[in-house]
N, C-alpha and C positions, 0 to 999 in steps of 0.2 A: 764518229758516233756522237749523235746528240743526246744530251742528258738534261734531266730537270731535278730540282731540289724539292723534297717533300718533308715537311714537319709534322708530325702527329703524336697525339696522346693516345692513340688508339690502333697501334699497327696490328695488321693480319698476322696470326699465326705463322702462316706461310712465308710472310715476308721476313719475319724475325729467323724463321728456320734457315732461310737464303743467307742472311748475313752470317750466320753461324756456320754454315756450310762453307761459305767463302773463307771465311778466318781459319776454320780448321784446315781446310786444303792449303792455305798459306803458310800456317804454322807446321804443318806437317811436313812440307818442302823445305822450311826454314831451318827447324831444329829437331824434326823427327817426330813421329807419332807420339801424342801424350799417353796414350794408354787410358785415358779418363774413364772412370767408373765409379758411380754413385757410391756413396756410404751413409747409411742411417743406423742411429742407436736409438732405441725407444724403451722408456719405463712405462709399464702400465700398471693401473691398479686391479684391485681383486675383480671389478667388473669388465677388465679389459680395456678401459679407457686411457688413453695417452695422457701422462702426467708430467713426462720431461722428454726430451728429445733432441738429438743432434741430426743435422742434415748437412750433407757436404760431399766431398768427392777426393779421389786420389788421382793424380796426374803427373807425368814427368818425375815421379819418385818422390812427390810430395802429397801430405794430407793437407787438405783446406776444409777448416770447420766454418762453414757458412752461417749456420744457425745453430745456438744452443740455447734451449729454454727449460726453465723448471717451473712447475706450478709454484705460486707464492707460498702455499701451504707446507711444501717440502723443502724450501730453502733452508740452508744451514745445515743439512744432512749429507754432506759431501756426495750428493747425487751428480753434480756436474762433474766432480772428479772421478767417479766411477764410470760415466758415459765417456769422459775423455780417455781414461785408461782403456776401456774397450774398443773407441775409435782407434786410438794409437796401436793397439795389438792388431787389428785388422790390417791397418796400413803398413804395418812390419810385414805381416805375412804376404802383402801385396808387393813388397819389395820397395816400400817407401823408407828414405832415410831421414826425413825431417817433416814437421807440420807447421802450419801457421793458421792463426785467428785474428780477428779485429774486433773491438767493442768501442764503444763511446760511453760505457758504464764504469766508472771508477772501483765500485765493488768487484764487477765481472773481471775487471784486469788483474785485481788481486788473487781473486780465485785461480786464473789462469798463471800467474807467476808463482803461486804455492805449487802448482802442477810442472813447474820447471819451464814454462814459457817466459822468453826475454823481449822486452820491447826492443822494436828496431827502427820505428818510425811513428809520427804522429801528424795527424791533421788539425790544427787549431780551429775553434769554433764550428766544429762539424758534429753536432749542430751548436748554434751560437751558445756560448758558455760553457761548452764542453769541449773535449778533444777526443778525436777518434784515434786509438792506440793500436797499433799493428805489433803482433807478438809472433814470435817463432821459437821453436823447440827442436834440437837434435833427437832424433828417436833412437833408442838402443834396445837391443833384446836381452 
């Protein structure tokens, strides 16, 4: 089989889908199906606009919180804590035993630690001058 290497900043959606399908098939055969399912939590204002939210997924018995955002005007009101609690309850209902999240914001890291998340790894200078912190939490009902 002849091959060629391509580097692009604008991959086609179907090309990315093919890579995802190939990796999923490999992982399924290697460690079993992930059972990956999207999980989102939103906070809306009186007009229905999203003012805070979580986006992530559950897979292989873990919750991964990929994005967590709270509008600046609402920070300091434990909204992140409430969203994490809601996401963790849903993850437990899905059979998850643990959760993980990462950040390079030291204030966010403290919020996650107050929620029971413990650091398990860091990447220094990601971005330069900061460290990306990876945190995990054992879930219990």
